[in-house]
Each structure stands twice: as C-alpha cells, then as structure tokens.
C-alpha positions as CSV (number, residue, x, y, z in Angstrom):
1,M,-16.2,112.6,-137.3
2,S,-14.3,113.7,-134.3
3,V,-11.4,116.1,-134.3
4,K,-9.1,113.4,-133.6
5,Q,-10.0,111.2,-136.6
6,L,-9.7,114.4,-138.8
7,I,-6.1,115.0,-137.7
8,F,-5.1,111.3,-138.3
9,N,-6.7,111.1,-141.6
10,V,-4.6,114.0,-143.0
11,P,-1.8,112.9,-145.2
12,L,1.8,112.6,-143.5
13,K,3.4,115.0,-145.9
14,L,0.5,117.6,-145.0
15,R,0.9,116.8,-141.5
16,F,4.5,118.0,-141.2
17,Q,3.8,121.1,-143.2
18,N,0.7,121.8,-141.0
19,I,1.8,120.5,-137.7
20,G,-1.8,121.1,-136.1
21,P,-5.1,122.3,-137.0
22,K,-6.0,125.9,-137.0
23,C,-8.8,126.8,-134.5
24,Y,-11.1,129.8,-134.6
25,F,-13.6,130.6,-132.0
26,S,-16.7,132.6,-132.3
27,K,-19.7,133.2,-130.1
28,G,-21.5,129.8,-129.6
29,R,-19.3,127.7,-132.0
30,T,-15.8,126.5,-132.8
31,I,-14.4,126.4,-136.4
32,I,-11.7,123.9,-136.9
33,E,-9.6,124.2,-140.2
34,S,-7.7,121.4,-141.5
35,A,-5.2,121.2,-144.5
36,D,-7.2,119.3,-147.1
37,E,-10.7,119.4,-145.7
38,E,-13.4,121.8,-145.6
39,P,-13.7,123.8,-142.2
40,V,-15.5,121.8,-139.6
41,V,-18.1,123.9,-137.3
42,I,-18.6,122.5,-133.9
43,E,-21.4,124.2,-132.1
44,E,-20.9,124.9,-128.5
45,K,-23.3,123.3,-126.1
46,D,-22.7,125.5,-122.9
47,N,-22.6,129.2,-124.0
48,A,-22.7,130.1,-120.1
49,D,-19.6,128.2,-119.5
50,L,-17.8,129.9,-122.5
51,E,-19.0,133.3,-121.3
52,R,-17.7,132.5,-118.0
53,K,-14.4,131.6,-119.0
54,R,-14.1,134.6,-121.3
55,N,-14.9,136.7,-118.1
56,K,-11.3,137.0,-116.7
57,S,-12.2,140.1,-114.2
58,R,-14.5,137.6,-112.4
59,L,-17.0,140.4,-111.9
60,T,-20.6,139.7,-111.4
61,E,-23.0,140.4,-114.4
62,A,-24.4,143.3,-112.7
63,H,-21.0,144.9,-111.8
64,R,-19.8,144.1,-115.4
65,N,-22.8,145.8,-117.0
66,I,-22.4,149.0,-114.6
67,L,-18.5,149.0,-115.5
68,L,-19.5,148.9,-119.3
69,G,-22.1,151.8,-118.8
70,K,-25.1,149.2,-119.2
71,K,-28.3,148.6,-117.0
72,P,-27.3,146.3,-114.2
73,Y,-30.2,144.0,-114.3
74,D,-32.5,143.1,-117.3
75,E,-35.0,141.7,-114.9
76,P,-36.2,143.0,-111.5
77,Q,-34.2,141.2,-108.6
78,D,-35.9,142.9,-105.8
79,W,-39.0,144.7,-104.6
80,F,-37.5,148.3,-105.0
81,H,-36.4,147.9,-108.6
82,E,-40.2,148.4,-109.4
83,T,-40.4,151.5,-107.6
84,V,-40.6,154.7,-109.2
85,K,-37.6,156.1,-107.6
86,Y,-35.3,153.5,-108.9
87,K,-36.7,153.7,-112.3
88,K,-36.1,157.5,-112.3
89,R,-32.4,156.7,-111.3
90,I,-32.2,154.1,-114.1
91,L,-33.5,156.7,-116.6
92,G,-31.1,159.5,-115.5
93,R,-28.1,157.0,-115.6
94,Y,-28.8,154.9,-118.6
95,G,-31.3,156.5,-120.8
96,M,-34.8,155.6,-122.3
97,E,-33.7,152.4,-123.7
98,A,-32.5,151.0,-120.5
99,L,-35.7,152.0,-118.7
100,G,-38.0,149.7,-120.9
101,V,-41.1,151.6,-119.9
102,P,-42.5,155.0,-121.0
103,A,-40.5,158.0,-119.4
104,G,-43.6,159.6,-118.4
105,L,-43.3,158.0,-115.0
106,A,-40.5,160.2,-114.2
107,W,-42.8,163.4,-114.3
108,P,-44.4,164.6,-111.0
109,T,-48.1,163.8,-110.5
110,P,-50.7,166.7,-109.8
111,G,-50.6,165.9,-106.2
112,E,-46.8,166.0,-105.9
113,V,-46.7,169.3,-107.7
114,E,-49.1,170.9,-105.3
115,D,-46.9,169.4,-102.4
116,M,-43.7,171.0,-104.1
117,K,-45.5,174.3,-104.6
118,E,-46.6,174.3,-100.8
119,Y,-43.1,173.4,-99.8
120,E,-41.5,176.4,-101.9
121,S,-44.2,178.8,-100.4
122,L,-43.1,177.8,-97.0
123,A,-39.4,177.3,-97.4
124,H,-39.0,180.4,-99.9
125,P,-41.8,182.8,-99.3
126,L,-40.0,185.6,-101.0
127,N,-39.6,186.2,-104.8
128,I,-36.4,186.5,-106.6
129,Q,-36.5,190.3,-106.4
130,E,-37.1,190.4,-102.7
131,R,-34.5,187.8,-101.9
132,L,-32.1,189.7,-104.0
133,Q,-32.8,192.9,-102.0
134,Q,-32.6,191.0,-98.7
135,I,-29.1,189.9,-99.7
136,K,-28.0,193.3,-100.8
137,E,-29.1,194.9,-97.4
138,K,-27.6,191.9,-95.4
139,K,-24.2,192.5,-97.4
140,K,-24.4,196.2,-96.7
141,M,-25.0,195.6,-93.0
142,E,-22.1,193.4,-92.7
143,E,-19.9,195.8,-94.7
144,E,-20.8,198.7,-92.3
145,A,-20.2,196.3,-89.2
146,L,-17.0,195.6,-90.6
147,L,-16.1,199.1,-91.1
148,A,-17.3,200.0,-87.5
149,R,-15.3,197.1,-86.2
150,Q,-12.0,198.3,-88.0
151,A,-12.7,201.9,-86.7
152,Q,-13.0,200.5,-83.1
153,I,-9.9,198.6,-83.4
154,E,-7.9,201.6,-84.8
155,K,-9.2,203.6,-81.8
156,N,-8.3,200.9,-79.4
157,M,-4.8,200.8,-81.0
158,T,-4.4,204.5,-80.5
159,T,-5.7,204.3,-76.9
160,M,-3.3,201.4,-76.4
161,K,-0.4,203.4,-77.6
162,Q,-1.2,206.3,-75.3
163,L,-1.6,203.9,-72.3
164,I,1.8,202.2,-73.1
165,A,3.3,205.7,-73.2
166,Q,1.7,206.5,-69.9
167,V,3.1,203.3,-68.6
168,Q,6.6,203.9,-69.7
169,E,6.4,207.5,-68.2
170,K,5.4,206.1,-64.8
171,V,8.2,203.5,-64.9
172,A,10.7,206.1,-65.9
173,Q,9.7,208.3,-63.2
174,K,9.6,205.5,-60.6
175,Q,13.2,204.4,-61.9
176,K,14.4,208.3,-61.6
177,A,12.8,208.6,-58.0
178,E,14.6,205.6,-57.0
179,L,17.9,206.7,-58.3
180,E,17.5,210.0,-56.6
181,A,16.5,208.3,-53.3
182,K,19.7,206.2,-53.7
183,E,21.7,209.2,-54.4
184,R,20.3,210.9,-51.4
185,R,20.9,208.1,-49.1
186,E,24.7,207.6,-50.3
187,R,25.1,211.5,-49.8
188,K,23.5,211.3,-46.2
189,I,25.7,208.3,-45.5
190,E,28.9,210.3,-46.7
191,E,27.9,213.4,-44.7
192,I,27.1,211.3,-41.6
193,R,30.6,209.4,-42.0
194,R,32.4,212.8,-42.3
195,Q,30.8,214.1,-39.1
196,L,31.8,210.9,-37.2
197,I,35.4,211.2,-38.5
198,A,35.6,215.1,-37.3
199,Q,34.3,214.0,-34.1
200,G,36.6,211.1,-33.8
201,T,34.0,208.8,-33.0
202,M,34.1,206.8,-36.6
203,S,33.2,203.1,-36.3
204,T,31.0,200.8,-38.3
205,A,28.4,200.4,-35.3
206,K,28.2,204.3,-35.0
207,L,28.0,204.8,-38.6
208,T,25.1,202.3,-39.1
209,E,23.2,203.5,-35.9
210,A,23.6,207.0,-37.3
211,V,22.1,206.1,-40.8
212,S,19.3,204.2,-39.0
213,M,18.4,207.4,-36.9
214,A,18.6,209.4,-40.1
215,E,16.3,207.2,-42.0
216,K,13.8,207.2,-39.3
217,D,13.9,211.1,-38.7
218,E,13.3,211.1,-42.8
219,K,10.5,208.7,-42.7
220,K,8.9,210.9,-39.7
221,L,9.3,214.0,-41.6
222,K,7.8,212.6,-44.7
223,K,4.9,211.1,-42.7
224,E,4.3,214.7,-41.1
225,L,4.5,216.3,-44.5
226,K,1.9,213.7,-45.8
227,K,-0.3,214.4,-43.0
228,A,0.0,218.2,-43.3
229,K,-1.0,217.7,-47.1
230,A,-4.1,215.8,-46.3
231,L,-5.1,218.3,-43.7
232,E,-4.5,221.0,-46.6
233,R,-6.8,218.9,-48.9
234,E,-9.5,218.4,-46.3
235,K,-9.4,222.2,-45.5
236,K,-9.8,223.1,-49.3
237,L,-12.6,220.8,-49.5
238,A,-14.3,221.9,-46.5
239,E,-14.1,225.4,-47.9
240,R,-15.4,224.6,-51.3
241,L,-18.1,222.8,-49.7
242,L,-19.0,225.9,-47.6
243,R,-19.0,228.1,-50.6
244,E,-21.4,225.7,-52.3
245,S,-23.6,225.5,-49.4
246,E,-23.7,229.4,-49.2
247,S,-24.2,229.6,-52.8
248,N,-27.1,227.3,-52.8
249,K,-28.6,228.9,-49.6
250,A,-28.4,232.4,-51.4
251,E,-30.2,230.8,-54.3
252,E,-33.0,229.3,-52.3
253,D,-33.5,232.6,-50.7
254,E,-33.7,234.4,-53.9
255,D,-36.1,231.9,-55.3
256,E,-38.2,232.2,-52.2
257,T,-38.3,235.9,-52.4
258,N,-39.1,235.9,-56.2
259,S,-42.1,233.4,-55.2
260,Q,-43.2,235.8,-52.4
261,Q,-43.3,238.6,-54.7
262,K,-45.3,236.9,-57.3
C-alpha cells in the first residue's frame, strides 16, 4: 500500500483532526505515522543520495572527515598513502585506531638509528657540558666586547667635547680678531680723515687713496714681520741642529776614545 492510499483511506473526521501524516526520518529508512494505523516503515534504497542531501556544507568526504577530526580516507587513494612517512603522520594526527596497522612501523630501523647517531656526532660533536661551557664563554666575550665598546664610546664623547670646545674657542678668537681688525681700520680711516681735514685737502677720492696706501703699507709690514719670524725660526732650528750635531760628535769621540783605551 502506498503513502497516498494510506492517506485517502483515513476517515474524514480523523483527516481533519490530523491534516497530514507525521513523517520521521532515520538513517536508511523513513517512518510514516498515520492517525489510525500502525507506523509504516519505508526503507530508503539510495543511502548515498540521502547522505549527499544531508551534507549541506558540500564538502568532500575527505575534507569533512578532516573537519570532524577523522582520518581522511579509509582506503589508500594514491601511492604515497602506503609510505611509512604518511602513516607516521596519520598516527600522530589521528591515533592508533585510524592507522589500522601496528604502530611499530613508526619506530626507526637499526640502520636509521645508526644514521641518526652519525648525523648527531657530526652536527653536534660537543656534549651538553661542553656546549654549555662554550655558550658561557661566548656570552662572556660578548659582554666584554660590549663593555669595551661602551668605554670607547665614552672616550670618544669626551674627545668630541674637547674638540667642540677647541673649535668654539678658535671661532671666538677668529671673531675677536676680525672685530679688532675692523676697529683698527675704522680708527685708521678716522685718523686719515682728520689729517686731510687739517691739511685742507679732504675729499672722497683723497680719503680712498690714503686709506688704500695705508692698507698696502700695513700689508707690507705684516709680510716683513712674517718673514722676520720665519727667519728667526730657521735660525733657531739651525742652532738646535748645530748643537745636536756637536753633541753627537762629542759622544762619538768619547766612544772612540773609550774603545782605544780598551
């Protein structure tokens, strides 16, 4: 009997009280409960289609298993699914039940153990105590280098302060010298102007000419003074070299006399 026939065979009174049948779904079958009959169980023929309809996320079976924390595939899908590396990964992520084979395959073989020992001996030749001592020595050297660097920076800062003070002093001296030279020139111009006024020959051309002559004379005097100072330095240097030469000659004569006496 079909579902449609069951519905139309229900009495009219019960049909209005129960507008439609109640349907319950379970895995693999459908249960239809009417008003006055025993529940009718209808087996589902296409379980895959039902599961597909229930899967609202539209994820693949492997992705859905991963999302639920299960093994992606129950059966190997590719060649690398049979490798030891892949099985170790499955064991680590999903446990022994998901692996499906004894967990002993995750343990290294004697050959792999020997290879790991050889690698450790080459990559890390020092033991823990030696490595710890090496780290302590390296840290000590780095701290000493840092302290030395800080001391050098402090020394450089002190030297920098001295250099800045020297430069500032030179700048101040230069400014002072320029100011004194300017004042001397102004006094010289005022003196020449008064002389020309006293002589009655005051004019701009005469004043300019007189100032120019005075500056030339001053430059000539400075040049002569500079030359005299250079000659004085050369004379002192020659006298010092002469004294050193005489002293060296006297020492050589004394050494020669001592050697002859011996």
